[in-house]
MDAnalysis code that builds the backbone (N, CA, C; Angstrom):
import MDAnalysis as mda
import numpy as np

u = mda.Universe.empty(204, n_residues=68, atom_resindex=np.repeat(np.arange(68), 3), trajectory=True)
u.add_TopologyAttr("name", ["N", "CA", "C"] * 68)
u.add_TopologyAttr("resid", np.arange(1, 69))
u.add_TopologyAttr("resname", ["MET", "LYS", "VAL", "ASN", "LEU", "PHE", "ARG", "ARG", "LYS", "CYS", "GLU", "TYR", "CYS", "LYS", "THR", "LYS", "ILE", "ASP", "LYS", "GLY", "SER", "GLU", "ILE", "LYS", "ARG", "ASN", "VAL", "LYS", "VAL", "VAL", "GLY", "PHE", "ILE", "GLY", "THR", "TYR", "LEU", "LYS", "TYR", "PHE", "CYS", "CYS", "SER", "GLU", "HIS", "ALA", "ASP", "ASN", "TYR", "GLU", "LYS", "GLU", "THR", "GLU", "GLN", "CYS", "MET", "LYS", "ASN", "SER", "LYS", "HIS", "GLY", "GLU", "ASN", "CYS", "CYS", "GLY"])
u.atoms.positions = np.array([
    [174.526, 177.818, 138.549],
    [174.738, 176.520, 137.894],
    [176.236, 177.148, 136.960],
    [177.139, 176.645, 137.461],
    [178.525, 176.679, 137.215],
    [179.042, 175.758, 135.592],
    [179.325, 176.798, 134.836],
    [180.091, 175.952, 133.607],
    [181.452, 176.205, 133.193],
    [181.919, 174.513, 133.594],
    [183.642, 174.641, 133.578],
    [183.500, 173.809, 131.618],
    [184.089, 175.010, 130.675],
    [184.066, 174.316, 129.307],
    [185.408, 173.851, 129.544],
    [186.221, 174.029, 129.971],
    [187.558, 173.689, 129.918],
    [188.803, 173.101, 130.704],
    [187.509, 172.133, 131.646],
    [188.138, 170.912, 132.253],
    [189.009, 170.170, 131.674],
    [189.942, 169.621, 132.389],
    [190.326, 168.700, 131.832],
    [190.287, 167.428, 132.051],
    [190.689, 166.375, 130.884],
    [190.454, 164.498, 131.045],
    [191.498, 163.894, 131.468],
    [191.549, 162.973, 132.308],
    [192.263, 162.114, 132.355],
    [192.732, 161.411, 131.191],
    [194.481, 161.032, 131.212],
    [194.432, 160.154, 129.430],
    [193.976, 159.151, 129.690],
    [194.250, 158.872, 130.912],
    [193.419, 156.627, 130.558],
    [192.556, 156.582, 130.493],
    [191.233, 157.206, 131.560],
    [190.346, 156.496, 131.462],
    [189.186, 157.815, 130.657],
    [190.155, 159.270, 130.581],
    [189.000, 160.107, 129.700],
    [188.360, 160.550, 130.637],
    [187.789, 160.558, 131.868],
    [187.023, 161.504, 132.716],
    [187.367, 162.674, 132.934],
    [186.326, 163.709, 133.490],
    [186.968, 165.172, 134.034],
    [187.745, 164.995, 135.021],
    [187.811, 165.881, 135.207],
    [188.853, 166.195, 136.403],
    [188.947, 167.245, 137.149],
    [188.602, 167.726, 138.206],
    [188.094, 168.988, 138.883],
    [189.384, 169.703, 138.963],
    [189.497, 170.672, 138.586],
    [190.672, 172.108, 138.094],
    [191.426, 171.669, 139.907],
    [192.795, 171.881, 140.168],
    [193.371, 171.594, 140.787],
    [193.506, 169.834, 141.570],
    [193.122, 169.150, 141.295],
    [192.363, 167.885, 141.743],
    [193.455, 166.664, 140.859],
    [193.787, 167.469, 139.292],
    [194.860, 166.493, 138.354],
    [196.132, 166.427, 138.897],
    [196.559, 165.768, 138.483],
    [198.056, 164.721, 138.551],
    [198.959, 165.287, 137.484],
    [199.604, 165.721, 137.136],
    [201.108, 166.405, 135.827],
    [201.571, 165.416, 136.148],
    [202.018, 164.975, 135.116],
    [202.994, 164.020, 134.881],
    [203.544, 164.110, 133.090],
    [205.060, 164.274, 133.052],
    [205.846, 164.434, 132.088],
    [205.663, 162.561, 131.238],
    [205.467, 162.196, 130.260],
    [205.331, 160.805, 129.792],
    [205.553, 160.877, 128.265],
    [205.669, 159.449, 127.641],
    [206.500, 159.020, 126.438],
    [205.124, 159.238, 126.323],
    [205.237, 159.575, 125.014],
    [203.784, 159.063, 123.925],
    [204.352, 158.719, 123.076],
    [203.530, 157.642, 122.367],
    [203.581, 156.780, 121.235],
    [203.903, 157.129, 120.112],
    [204.541, 157.325, 119.013],
    [205.051, 157.947, 118.388],
    [205.745, 159.569, 117.811],
    [206.144, 160.030, 119.135],
    [206.393, 161.453, 119.624],
    [207.974, 160.814, 119.994],
    [208.895, 161.832, 120.033],
    [210.139, 162.281, 120.207],
    [210.112, 162.961, 122.073],
    [210.471, 162.088, 122.772],
    [210.441, 163.106, 124.236],
    [209.474, 162.895, 125.137],
    [209.434, 163.794, 126.081],
    [207.914, 163.202, 126.760],
    [207.315, 164.448, 126.860],
    [205.536, 164.507, 127.278],
    [205.254, 165.865, 127.074],
    [204.250, 165.341, 128.704],
    [203.717, 167.002, 129.133],
    [202.752, 166.875, 129.679],
    [201.616, 166.314, 129.857],
    [201.073, 165.904, 130.727],
    [199.798, 164.722, 130.521],
    [198.942, 164.740, 132.091],
    [197.837, 164.522, 132.003],
    [197.019, 164.856, 133.075],
    [196.326, 163.688, 133.752],
    [196.299, 163.166, 134.451],
    [195.597, 161.979, 135.538],
    [194.798, 162.163, 136.593],
    [193.642, 161.528, 136.324],
    [192.693, 162.038, 137.711],
    [193.430, 161.222, 138.993],
    [194.287, 159.832, 138.705],
    [194.908, 159.195, 139.763],
    [195.967, 158.902, 139.945],
    [197.076, 158.785, 141.012],
    [198.789, 158.299, 140.335],
    [198.262, 156.983, 139.499],
    [197.288, 156.047, 140.362],
    [197.344, 154.735, 139.266],
    [197.311, 154.468, 138.148],
    [196.206, 155.991, 137.451],
    [196.296, 155.688, 136.500],
    [197.094, 156.561, 135.779],
    [198.081, 157.273, 135.961],
    [199.424, 157.642, 135.988],
    [200.536, 156.374, 135.398],
    [200.507, 155.834, 136.615],
    [201.165, 154.503, 136.578],
    [200.966, 153.796, 135.088],
    [199.427, 153.141, 135.458],
    [199.401, 152.584, 134.546],
    [199.483, 152.758, 132.770],
    [199.262, 154.064, 132.529],
    [199.539, 154.685, 131.500],
    [201.095, 154.348, 130.640],
    [201.795, 154.728, 131.918],
    [202.913, 154.486, 131.401],
    [203.855, 153.447, 131.096],
    [202.958, 152.171, 131.758],
    [203.373, 150.225, 132.025],
    [202.959, 150.366, 130.693],
    [201.435, 150.503, 130.227],
    [201.005, 150.201, 128.701],
    [201.710, 150.911, 127.673],
    [202.444, 152.517, 127.687],
    [202.963, 153.246, 126.498],
    [204.494, 151.952, 126.728],
    [205.128, 151.590, 127.524],
    [206.557, 151.226, 127.473],
    [205.872, 150.028, 126.812],
    [205.101, 148.885, 127.319],
    [204.613, 147.826, 126.370],
    [204.536, 147.808, 125.093],
    [203.642, 148.688, 124.622],
    [203.474, 149.368, 123.730],
    [204.496, 149.526, 122.482],
    [205.584, 150.250, 123.305],
    [206.952, 150.895, 122.805],
    [207.584, 149.561, 122.120],
    [207.662, 148.614, 123.639],
    [208.487, 147.082, 123.178],
    [207.871, 146.387, 122.248],
    [206.451, 145.852, 121.336],
    [206.021, 145.630, 120.704],
    [205.858, 145.808, 119.827],
    [206.519, 147.035, 119.224],
    [206.303, 148.174, 118.217],
    [207.142, 146.948, 117.414],
    [207.484, 147.304, 115.552],
    [208.227, 146.503, 115.296],
    [209.953, 146.989, 115.215],
    [209.800, 148.663, 115.236],
    [210.904, 149.216, 115.051],
    [211.361, 149.895, 116.724],
    [211.190, 149.652, 117.809],
    [211.053, 149.897, 119.466],
    [211.094, 151.245, 119.556],
    [212.154, 151.979, 119.748],
    [212.040, 153.609, 120.488],
    [212.667, 153.576, 119.069],
    [213.333, 153.487, 118.187],
    [213.828, 154.404, 117.339],
    [213.326, 154.407, 115.936],
    [213.076, 155.170, 115.450],
    [212.263, 155.753, 114.295],
    [212.823, 155.208, 113.047],
    [214.211, 154.641, 113.011],
    [214.732, 154.721, 111.634],
    [214.961, 153.305, 111.608],
    [214.819, 152.412, 112.419],
    [214.901, 150.975, 112.154],
    [215.460, 150.326, 113.171],
])
């Protein structure tokens, strides 16, 4: 029995990803400045995450600027 304590999870669907099959992408995180490396199980989830983050930023009161 192989125990994998440190398997990564997809940022979009939160399922565990097998080592070596993850997709790495620098994406914007709501509430933070810049981009951060995140892991996804497929490129479709990475694209959906970016679209939803972009939409969330457009719908926020202040947009991307923290100072108003």
